[in-house]
C-alpha positions as CSV (number, residue, x, y, z in Angstrom):
1,M,-83.5,-127.9,40.7
2,R,-86.7,-126.3,39.2
3,N,-85.3,-126.8,35.7
4,F,-84.6,-130.5,36.4
5,L,-88.1,-130.9,37.7
6,S,-89.6,-129.1,34.7
7,V,-87.8,-131.6,32.4
8,A,-88.9,-134.6,34.5
9,G,-92.4,-133.3,34.5
10,G,-92.3,-132.7,30.7
11,V,-91.1,-136.3,30.2
12,I,-93.8,-137.7,32.4
13,A,-96.5,-135.5,30.7
14,G,-95.2,-136.6,27.3
15,A,-95.2,-140.2,28.3
16,V,-98.8,-140.0,29.6
17,I,-100.0,-138.4,26.4
18,V,-98.2,-141.1,24.3
19,T,-99.7,-143.8,26.4
20,L,-103.2,-142.4,26.1
21,V,-103.1,-141.9,22.3
22,Q,-101.5,-145.3,21.8
23,W,-104.3,-146.8,23.9
24,L,-106.8,-145.1,21.6
25,G,-104.8,-146.5,18.6
26,H,-105.0,-150.0,20.0
27,R,-108.8,-149.5,20.3
28,M,-109.0,-148.5,16.7
29,Y,-106.5,-151.1,15.4
30,A,-106.8,-154.0,17.7
31,P,-104.0,-156.6,17.5
32,P,-105.1,-160.1,16.4
33,S,-107.0,-162.1,19.0
34,G,-104.7,-164.5,20.8
35,M,-101.6,-162.5,20.0
36,D,-98.7,-163.6,22.2
37,F,-96.6,-160.5,22.8
38,S,-94.0,-162.5,24.6
39,D,-93.2,-164.4,21.4
40,P,-90.7,-162.2,19.4
41,E,-91.4,-164.1,16.2
42,A,-95.1,-163.6,16.5
43,V,-94.6,-159.9,17.2
44,R,-92.3,-159.6,14.1
45,A,-94.9,-161.3,12.0
46,M,-97.6,-159.0,13.3
47,M,-95.5,-155.9,12.6
48,K,-95.1,-157.0,8.9
49,E,-98.9,-157.0,8.6
50,I,-99.8,-154.0,10.8
51,P,-102.1,-151.5,9.1
52,R,-100.5,-148.2,8.1
53,G,-103.2,-146.4,10.2
54,A,-101.9,-148.1,13.3
55,L,-98.4,-146.9,12.6
56,V,-99.7,-143.4,12.0
57,M,-101.4,-143.4,15.3
58,V,-98.1,-144.2,17.0
59,L,-96.5,-141.2,15.2
60,V,-99.5,-139.0,16.3
61,A,-98.9,-140.2,19.9
62,W,-95.2,-139.4,19.7
63,A,-95.9,-136.0,18.1
64,L,-98.5,-135.0,20.7
65,G,-96.3,-136.3,23.5
66,A,-93.3,-134.3,22.4
67,F,-95.4,-131.2,22.0
68,V,-97.1,-131.4,25.4
69,G,-93.9,-132.5,27.1
70,G,-92.0,-129.5,25.6
71,W,-94.8,-127.2,26.6
72,V,-94.8,-128.5,30.2
73,A,-91.0,-128.3,30.5
74,A,-90.8,-124.7,29.1
75,H,-93.7,-123.5,31.1
76,F,-92.2,-124.6,34.5
77,A,-88.5,-124.0,33.7
78,K,-87.0,-121.2,35.8
79,S,-84.4,-120.4,33.1
80,F,-83.6,-121.6,29.6
81,P,-87.1,-122.9,28.8
82,L,-86.4,-123.9,25.2
83,R,-83.4,-126.0,26.4
84,A,-85.8,-127.7,28.8
85,A,-88.3,-128.3,26.1
86,L,-85.6,-129.7,23.7
87,T,-84.2,-131.9,26.5
88,V,-87.7,-133.5,26.8
89,G,-87.8,-133.9,23.1
90,G,-84.4,-135.6,23.2
91,V,-85.4,-138.0,26.0
92,L,-88.7,-138.9,24.2
93,L,-86.7,-139.4,20.9
94,L,-84.4,-141.8,22.8
95,F,-87.5,-143.8,23.9
96,G,-88.9,-143.8,20.4
97,V,-85.6,-145.1,18.9
98,M,-85.5,-147.8,21.5
99,T,-89.0,-148.8,20.4
100,M,-88.1,-148.9,16.8
101,V,-85.0,-150.9,17.5
102,S,-86.9,-153.5,19.6
103,L,-89.7,-153.9,17.0
104,P,-89.2,-154.0,13.2
105,H,-90.7,-150.8,11.6
106,P,-90.7,-149.7,8.0
107,L,-88.1,-147.2,6.8
108,W,-90.7,-144.4,6.3
109,F,-91.7,-144.8,10.0
110,W,-88.1,-144.5,11.1
111,V,-87.6,-141.3,9.1
112,V,-90.7,-139.6,10.3
113,G,-90.3,-140.9,13.9
114,I,-86.8,-139.5,14.2
115,I,-87.7,-136.2,12.7
116,L,-90.8,-135.3,14.7
117,F,-89.7,-135.2,18.3
118,L,-87.3,-132.2,18.5
119,P,-89.3,-129.8,16.3
120,L,-92.6,-130.6,18.1
121,A,-91.0,-130.3,21.6
122,H,-89.5,-127.0,20.4
123,L,-92.9,-125.8,19.2
124,G,-94.5,-126.7,22.5
125,G,-91.8,-124.8,24.3
126,K,-92.2,-121.7,22.0
127,I,-95.9,-121.7,22.6
128,A,-95.5,-122.0,26.4
129,I,-93.1,-119.1,26.4
130,H,-95.4,-117.0,24.2
131,W,-98.6,-117.6,26.2
132,T,-97.3,-117.9,29.8
133,R,-94.4,-115.5,30.2
């Protein structure tokens, strides 16, 4: 039960970090005023014009979320801490892919987005093991 809760806590911690960093990114790269996010065509058009920095902020959010989530999961797991960290990375990767499928993203974003989750969750887990056990 503790391992399950450590993974759930890692996913929640990762999602909170992603949300906070993306909020910061939206402050730095505000969407056009009057943007109707319920209109799929308007969102697609906006994604074609989105600044590269805004996309980089999303990747930073995902990377930090995976790292923190992996750290939390490994820190609180009773056994198999790296497995817990990688499970968090896998869940967050799934959320990232769902985002990329629902909104058009450039190819480079897909490549980096898919690659970063598991290694950063693993790194967070390794650091948690090293410093807390």
